[in-house]
N, C-alpha and C positions, 0 to 999 in steps of 0.2 A: 489339536485341542486348543492351542493358543489363538487360532484365528477367531473363534466365537468371542473370546475375551477381548481381542482387538476391536471387533465389531461393537461389542457392548461399550467399550471405552470410547469409541468414536461416537456412538449414539449419545452417551452421557455428556461428552464434550460439546456436541452440537446442541443438545437440549439446554445445557448451561449457557452457552453463547447466545442462543435464541432468546432465552429469558432475559439475559443481561441486555441484549440488543433492544428488546421491546422497552425495558425500563429506561435505558439510556436515551433511546430515541424520543420517548415522551418527555424527558427532562433535558434534551439537547446537550447531553454530555458525551464524552468520548469513552468508549469501552477500552480498557487497558488489557487487550487480549494477549499481549506478549507473555503474560503470567501463566497462560493456559495452553498456548499453542505448542504443538510438537516441534522438536528441534532436530537438526541434522548433525553431521560430524563437526567437531571443532567449535570455535566461538568467534563471533565478530570482534574485531579490535575496537578499542575505545578511542575517542577523539575529544579534543577540546571544542566546545560549542562555538567558540570564536572563529573556528575554521570554516563554518558554514557560509557558502557564497551563493548557493543555488537551491531552489525548491523545484523539484522535477516531477511532472505529472506523467503518469503511465496509464495504460489500460491493460487488462489481462488477456485480451484478444480472443476470449471465448464467452459466449452468452450463458454457458452452462457452469461457469466457474462459481465456486463458493469460497469463503475464507479458508475453510479447511482444505479444499482441493488444491488451492494455490499454495498453501503452506506445505502440504505434502509433496507437491511438485518441486518446489524450491529446495526442500530438505532431502530430496532423492537425487540421484544422478540426473543432470539436466543440461540445457544449453549454456547455463551460466557457470556452473561448477560441475566438472566431470564426476566428482564423488559426492555431490550434494552440498548445498550451502548450509551454514550453521543454523539457518532458520529462514523464515519468509524474508524476501529481499526488499520489501518496502517498509518504511517507518509507519505509514498509515495506509489503510485500505478502506474504501467507501463502497458499501453495497448499494443495490438498486433502490432500496427504501430510504437511503440517506443516512444510514447508521455509519458512524465513523469509528473504526477500530484502530487503536494504536498498536502496531504489530512489532515494533522495535523501539527501545529507548532512543532518544535523539542523540545520545552520546556514542551510539554504536555506528560503525562504518559498515553499512549493509551493501550488498552487491547489486545495485539496480541500474547503474549507468557507467560502464567501463571508462576508466581514466578520470572520473569525477566523483567517485564514491566518498572519498575523504571530505570533500567540500560540499556535499549535497544531501538533501533530505528527499526521500522518495515517497510520493503519494500515488497509490494505485487505485484505479476505478475498476470494480468488477464488471466485466462485459467487453464486448467487441464494438468499438465505435468507429470502425472503418466505414460502415455503410449506414449507420443510424445515429440519431441524436442521443445525447446523454439524458436519461430521465430527469425530470425537473427536481425531484427530491434529492437525487444524487448530485446534481449540479449545484443546488443550494448548499448542500453539505460541503462540497468542494470549496465553494466560496468561503464558507464559514471556517474551514480548517486553514485555508490560505490566509485569511485575515488574521487568525490567531498566530500563524507562523511568521507573518510579516511583522506583527507587533514584537515578536521575540527576536527576529532576525531582520531588522529594518533595511539593511543594505543588500539582502539576498535578492537575486533575480529569479523571477518565476518563468518557467518554460516547460515545454514538452520534452520527452525523451529525445525526440528527433532534433531538437535544437542543440543538443550536446553531442549527438551521435547521428550523423546524417545517413547511416545505412538502415535506418528504421523509419516507419511512419507513425510509430507510437507517440502519442496516445490516440491516434485515429484522426478523425476529422480536424481540419485546420483550426477551428475556433477553440479547441481545447488547448489551454496553455498559452494562448495568445489573446489579443484584444478580440472580443469584449470581455473575456475572462479576467484579464489583468485590470481592466477598468472598473470592474465590480468590486475588486479588493480594495 
């Protein structure tokens, strides 16, 4: 009996996020999605914003990912947290239409790059960019959020997940997280 309730709840969440995404995309604002997204066990620790030294770009590695599917994956037992993370592991997620979702408050230490979580902010791009380019709207939104973050954290270094953890090729193609991406910020 509870499964249809969960499906209805999921549908309502997706519908609300879609409506907000359209509104915010038209007004070039950021959707504060962390207020609505499902969470997993526990809670992320807090940090002082002065600890931020890195802005780390990721991709979700699947072209079928949605904000909700990534959140559910992170909050369930997964490769990051055996029992599930407290919530989505990025601070921001950008979809293929260029909508920017803030998925964690910046003072939270989310789990997106082992050994550097306390000192970094994670920006995730929905999609797999190992073999294809980032869509133009998504790339423009990435530059927009990076500019905003660099204004807030002027000494932070921008890089891809692979730049801090060499066992991964995340966020995909070499230009993501490197020049010319940095030059546009």
